[in-house]
C-alpha positions as CSV (number, residue, x, y, z in Angstrom):
1,M,16.4,-11.7,12.6
2,P,17.0,-8.2,13.3
3,D,13.4,-7.2,13.9
4,A,9.4,-8.2,13.4
5,K,8.4,-6.1,10.8
6,F,10.8,-7.8,8.5
7,L,9.6,-11.0,9.1
8,E,5.9,-10.2,9.3
9,E,5.9,-7.2,6.4
10,Y,8.3,-7.8,3.9
11,S,7.6,-9.1,0.4
12,L,9.8,-11.8,-1.2
13,Y,13.1,-10.7,-2.5
14,R,12.9,-6.7,-0.4
15,K,16.3,-6.0,0.8
16,L,16.7,-5.1,4.0
17,S,20.1,-3.1,5.0
18,L,21.7,-3.3,8.5
19,K,24.7,-4.5,9.9
20,I,24.4,-8.5,10.3
21,P,26.7,-10.2,13.4
22,H,29.6,-12.1,11.8
23,S,28.1,-15.1,14.1
24,L,24.6,-16.4,13.4
25,N,24.7,-17.0,17.4
26,Y,24.5,-13.3,17.8
27,I,21.9,-12.4,15.7
28,D,18.5,-11.4,17.2
29,K,15.6,-13.6,17.0
30,P,12.5,-11.6,17.8
31,A,9.3,-12.5,18.7
32,I,6.5,-11.8,15.9
33,N,2.7,-11.3,15.6
34,M,1.1,-13.2,12.8
35,M,-1.9,-15.3,11.8
36,C,-2.3,-18.7,13.5
37,H,-4.4,-21.2,11.2
38,E,-4.4,-23.5,14.5
39,C,-5.9,-20.9,16.9
40,K,-8.2,-18.6,13.9
41,G,-6.4,-15.1,15.0
42,V,-3.2,-13.4,15.7
43,R,-0.8,-15.0,17.9
44,T,2.9,-14.1,18.9
45,F,5.1,-16.9,17.6
46,T,8.8,-17.4,19.0
47,Q,11.8,-19.5,17.8
48,H,11.1,-22.9,19.3
49,N,14.9,-23.6,19.5
50,Q,18.3,-21.5,20.3
51,Y,19.9,-21.9,16.9
52,F,18.8,-21.4,13.2
53,E,17.9,-24.7,11.5
54,N,20.8,-26.7,10.5
55,Y,23.1,-24.3,12.1
56,K,23.4,-26.5,15.6
57,I,27.1,-25.2,16.2
58,E,28.8,-22.7,17.9
59,N,29.7,-19.4,16.5
60,A,28.6,-20.6,13.0
61,S,29.7,-17.9,10.4
62,S,26.7,-15.5,8.7
63,E,28.6,-14.6,5.5
64,D,26.9,-15.3,2.5
65,E,24.6,-17.9,4.2
66,I,20.8,-18.7,3.6
67,V,19.3,-19.7,7.1
68,R,15.8,-21.2,7.9
69,A,14.1,-19.6,10.7
70,A,11.4,-22.0,12.4
71,Y,8.5,-20.1,14.6
72,L,5.9,-21.8,16.7
73,C,2.7,-20.5,17.9
74,V,3.2,-19.7,21.6
75,A,-0.5,-20.1,22.5
76,C,-1.3,-23.3,20.5
77,R,2.5,-24.4,20.2
78,K,1.2,-26.6,17.0
79,F,1.4,-23.9,14.0
80,R,4.8,-23.3,12.3
81,R,5.8,-20.3,10.5
82,Y,8.9,-20.9,8.5
83,F,11.3,-18.1,6.9
84,F,14.3,-18.3,4.4
85,I,16.8,-15.5,5.0
86,K,19.5,-14.9,2.6
87,I,22.8,-12.9,4.2
88,S,24.7,-10.9,1.8
89,P,28.4,-11.9,1.7
90,D,29.0,-8.4,3.4
91,L,27.0,-8.6,6.1
92,E,25.4,-5.5,5.0
93,S,21.8,-7.0,4.2
94,I,19.4,-9.6,4.5
95,T,16.7,-10.2,2.1
96,K,13.8,-12.9,2.5
97,I,13.9,-15.4,-0.1
98,G,11.6,-17.8,1.1
99,Q,8.2,-18.1,3.7
100,Y,5.5,-20.6,4.5
101,P,2.7,-20.1,4.7
102,P,3.7,-17.7,2.1
103,W,3.4,-13.8,2.0
104,S,-0.5,-13.2,1.5
105,I,-1.7,-11.5,-1.1
106,A,-5.5,-11.6,0.1
107,G,-6.3,-8.4,0.0
108,D,-7.6,-7.0,3.2
109,H,-11.6,-6.9,2.9
110,N,-11.9,-3.2,4.5
111,I,-9.6,-1.9,2.6
112,E,-10.8,-3.3,-0.9
113,S,-14.3,-2.1,0.1
114,M,-13.0,1.4,0.3
115,L,-10.8,1.0,-2.8
116,G,-14.2,0.3,-5.0
117,K,-13.8,-0.1,-8.6
118,H,-9.8,0.1,-8.2
119,Q,-9.8,-3.5,-6.2
120,A,-8.9,-5.7,-9.4
121,L,-5.7,-3.0,-9.9
122,Y,-4.5,-3.1,-6.4
123,R,-4.9,-7.1,-6.1
124,K,-2.8,-7.3,-8.8
125,G,-0.2,-4.9,-7.4
126,L,0.0,-7.1,-4.4
127,I,0.9,-10.2,-6.5
128,S,3.6,-8.2,-8.0
129,E,5.3,-7.4,-4.4
130,S,4.6,-11.0,-3.5
131,Q,6.8,-11.8,-6.1
132,G,9.5,-9.2,-5.7
133,Y,8.2,-7.1,-8.9
134,G,8.7,-3.7,-7.7
135,I,8.4,-2.0,-10.9
136,G,5.3,-4.2,-12.0
137,A,3.3,-3.1,-8.2
138,F,4.0,0.4,-9.3
139,A,2.6,-0.1,-12.4
140,Y,-0.3,-1.2,-11.2
141,Y,-0.4,1.3,-8.2
142,R,0.1,4.3,-11.1
143,R,-3.3,3.1,-13.0
144,I,-4.8,3.5,-9.6
145,L,-3.8,7.0,-9.2
146,E,-4.7,8.0,-12.7
147,E,-8.3,6.4,-11.8
148,I,-8.6,8.7,-9.1
149,I,-7.9,11.5,-10.6
150,D,-10.3,10.4,-14.1
151,G,-12.6,10.4,-11.1
152,L,-12.1,13.9,-9.8
153,L,-12.5,15.4,-13.1
154,E,-16.1,13.6,-13.3
155,Q,-16.7,15.6,-10.2
156,V,-15.4,18.9,-11.6
157,E,-17.9,18.7,-14.3
158,K,-20.9,18.0,-11.8
159,L,-19.9,20.9,-9.7
160,L,-20.1,23.5,-12.6
161,A,-23.3,25.8,-12.5
162,S,-25.4,25.3,-15.9
163,S,-24.2,28.7,-16.9
164,E,-20.6,27.6,-16.8
165,K,-21.0,24.1,-18.2
166,E,-21.2,25.2,-21.7
167,S,-18.0,27.4,-22.0
168,Y,-16.2,24.7,-19.7
169,L,-17.4,21.3,-21.0
170,A,-15.1,21.6,-24.4
171,A,-11.8,22.4,-22.6
172,L,-12.7,19.9,-19.7
173,E,-13.1,16.8,-22.4
174,N,-9.7,17.8,-23.8
175,V,-7.7,17.7,-20.7
176,K,-9.6,14.1,-20.2
177,K,-8.1,13.2,-22.8
178,T,-4.5,14.4,-22.6
179,R,-1.8,12.3,-21.3
180,I,-0.3,14.8,-19.7
181,V,-1.5,14.0,-15.8
182,A,-0.1,17.5,-14.9
183,E,-2.5,18.9,-16.7
184,K,-5.1,17.1,-15.0
185,I,-3.8,17.2,-11.3
186,N,-3.5,21.1,-11.6
187,L,-7.4,21.1,-12.7
188,V,-8.8,19.3,-9.8
189,R,-6.2,20.1,-6.7
190,D,-8.8,22.2,-5.5
191,L,-11.2,19.2,-4.9
192,L,-8.9,17.6,-2.4
193,P,-10.0,18.0,1.0
194,P,-7.5,20.0,2.9
195,I,-6.6,16.5,5.4
196,L,-5.0,15.1,2.1
197,C,-2.8,18.2,1.5
198,P,-0.6,18.3,5.0
199,D,1.5,22.0,4.3
200,G,-0.4,22.6,1.1
201,K,1.2,19.7,-0.7
202,N,-0.5,17.8,-3.6
203,P,-0.6,14.2,-2.7
204,L,-1.6,13.3,-6.5
205,S,1.5,15.3,-8.0
206,L,4.1,13.7,-5.0
207,L,2.9,10.1,-5.9
208,H,2.2,10.4,-9.6
209,G,6.3,11.8,-9.5
210,I,7.2,9.0,-7.4
211,L,5.4,6.3,-9.4
212,S,6.7,7.5,-13.0
213,E,10.0,8.0,-11.9
214,G,10.2,4.2,-10.2
215,L,8.3,3.0,-13.4
216,H,11.0,4.8,-16.0
217,A,14.3,5.1,-13.7
218,D,14.4,2.4,-10.4
219,T,14.9,-0.7,-9.7
220,D,12.3,-3.7,-8.7
221,E,14.4,-3.6,-5.5
222,R,14.2,-0.1,-5.1
223,C,10.4,0.1,-6.1
224,L,10.0,-2.4,-3.6
225,E,11.3,-0.4,-0.5
226,L,8.9,2.3,-1.8
227,A,5.5,0.1,-2.4
228,V,4.5,-0.2,1.0
229,E,4.3,3.3,1.7
230,T,2.8,4.4,-1.9
231,R,0.2,1.7,-1.3
232,E,-0.6,3.0,2.1
233,I,-0.9,6.6,1.0
234,L,-3.0,4.9,-2.2
235,I,-5.6,3.7,-0.1
236,F,-5.7,6.6,2.3
237,L,-6.4,9.0,-0.5
238,A,-9.0,6.8,-2.8
239,A,-11.0,6.1,1.0
240,T,-11.1,9.6,2.1
241,I,-11.7,11.1,-1.6
242,A,-14.4,8.5,-1.6
243,R,-16.0,9.6,1.7
244,T,-15.8,13.1,1.2
245,S,-18.0,12.9,-2.1
246,N,-20.6,10.5,-0.5
247,E,-20.7,13.0,2.3
248,A,-20.9,16.1,-0.3
249,K,-23.8,14.5,-2.0
250,I,-25.7,13.4,1.2
251,F,-25.2,17.3,2.1
252,T,-26.6,18.6,-1.3
253,M,-29.8,16.0,-1.1
254,K,-30.4,17.4,2.4
255,M,-30.3,20.8,1.1
256,Q,-32.1,20.7,-1.8
257,S,-34.6,18.3,0.7
258,L,-34.7,21.6,3.0
259,L,-35.1,24.1,0.5
260,E,-38.4,22.0,-1.1
261,K,-40.0,22.0,2.2
262,K,-39.2,25.7,2.7
263,K,-41.1,26.6,-0.1
264,I,-44.0,24.4,0.3
265,D,-44.2,26.1,4.0
266,N,-43.8,29.5,2.0
267,S,-46.7,28.5,-0.3
268,K,-49.2,27.9,2.0
């Protein structure tokens, strides 16, 4: 196949646009790095024969064909992976329509730990991706984003001084209830650490715009194309906000402890 990433990472029915040679003999068959169930670790796999299976003839046509690519672990020489690839009639794209072992929907433990309470929605988004339901994945990823925004709203309340709370609390509650997410994003934008705002761009606005547009206007195919980058940005966003929030709490606690000690020393 054209590149390793297509075989290693693409979910089912996610199309890759590229020019395909007219003959199957000239299609690249790159090595891939994936989990070997025999070796219990990531290993290199290569196609173990010269041709695509069932096409062991010279110059077989590529047009509108479905081919099976069989890959063998080069370490144990036992474990195999299989991919079923649909080549478009115009030779302008390929689509993975089958895979064994199946595309994994098991969330990375470290990632799910970082996502905290968003784990269940993240897993459902992955399942949607694995079945080619890009719009479904976008729905779950937008829910995660909106939960992140609501979490930041709660932080706004905690940051208000006692004298400010009374006057702002009613307004804050109204914003929490609104369905106009732009109003929420506007309120919490200053709580984002600088690392999340390259060139001053607000990732909350960008992500929410892409996810909303995908849900209302894009096809499953287009949403699948954007799902990987969107998911990875969401993970980084959630993890960074959680870490920054925790660091702020620790800093506040240490400052309070230091002030208490200072009061005790002054009273002696």
